[in-house]
C-alpha positions as CSV (number, residue, x, y, z in Angstrom):
1,M,7.2,17.3,-60.0
2,S,10.2,18.7,-58.1
3,E,8.1,18.7,-54.8
4,F,7.4,14.9,-55.3
5,T,11.1,14.1,-55.8
6,A,11.9,16.2,-52.8
7,F,9.3,14.2,-50.8
8,L,10.9,10.9,-51.9
9,G,14.4,12.1,-51.0
10,D,13.4,13.4,-47.5
11,D,14.3,10.9,-44.8
12,A,13.2,12.8,-41.7
13,G,10.4,10.3,-40.8
14,A,12.9,7.4,-40.7
15,V,13.9,8.4,-37.1
16,T,10.3,8.0,-36.0
17,I,10.3,4.4,-37.2
18,D,13.4,3.8,-35.0
19,W,11.7,5.3,-31.9
20,V,8.5,3.3,-32.5
21,G,10.5,0.1,-32.7
22,L,12.5,1.0,-29.5
23,A,9.3,1.9,-27.6
24,A,7.7,-1.4,-28.7
25,A,10.7,-3.4,-27.5
26,I,10.7,-1.6,-24.1
27,L,7.0,-2.1,-23.7
28,L,7.3,-5.8,-24.5
29,L,10.1,-6.2,-22.0
30,G,8.1,-4.5,-19.3
31,I,5.1,-6.8,-20.0
32,M,7.3,-9.8,-19.8
33,V,8.8,-8.6,-16.4
34,V,5.3,-7.9,-15.0
35,Y,4.0,-11.3,-16.1
36,A,7.0,-13.1,-14.6
37,I,6.5,-11.3,-11.2
38,F,2.7,-11.8,-11.0
39,D,2.7,-15.3,-12.4
40,G,4.3,-17.0,-9.5
41,G,5.7,-14.4,-7.1
42,V,2.6,-12.6,-6.0
43,A,0.5,-15.8,-6.0
44,G,2.9,-17.4,-3.6
45,L,3.0,-14.3,-1.4
46,V,-0.8,-14.0,-1.2
47,S,-1.0,-17.7,-0.3
48,S,1.6,-17.3,2.4
49,V,-0.2,-14.2,3.9
50,N,-3.6,-16.0,3.7
51,S,-2.3,-19.0,5.6
52,T,-0.7,-16.8,8.2
53,L,-3.8,-14.7,8.8
54,T,-6.3,-17.6,8.8
55,G,-6.0,-18.3,12.5
56,V,-5.7,-14.6,13.7
57,V,-8.3,-13.6,16.3
58,T,-9.4,-10.0,16.4
59,D,-10.7,-8.1,19.3
60,I,-13.6,-6.5,17.4
61,G,-17.1,-7.0,18.9
62,T,-20.0,-7.6,16.7
63,G,-22.6,-5.7,18.8
64,T,-24.9,-3.0,17.6
65,A,-23.7,0.4,16.8
66,P,-24.5,3.2,19.2
67,S,-27.3,5.6,18.2
68,L,-26.3,9.1,17.1
69,N,-27.8,10.6,20.2
70,Q,-25.4,8.9,22.6
71,T,-22.2,10.4,24.0
72,C,-19.2,8.1,23.6
73,A,-15.7,8.4,25.2
74,K,-12.5,6.5,24.7
75,T,-11.4,4.4,27.7
76,Q,-8.5,2.0,28.3
77,K,-10.7,-0.9,27.3
78,G,-12.1,0.7,24.2
79,I,-14.9,3.1,23.4
80,K,-17.8,3.3,25.9
81,C,-21.0,5.1,25.2
82,L,-23.4,6.5,27.8
83,K,-27.1,5.6,27.6
């Protein structure tokens, strides 16, 4: 019976409860910050980048890829392959 009364009197696990509560509060605060950032901030940024890049013209051709047997070399105007 003395082991049972010693178990009831032991408060070593009480510190664990404090740390669990503190970790839960920090996690909740982090979730709230991430939600606030991604809710409006990133959506506006993506919209701005999308509208900026809509009219951009690239210099990439859509021709066929060279065969593996061709020899290619880099020139001032791009990559040229010998037939």
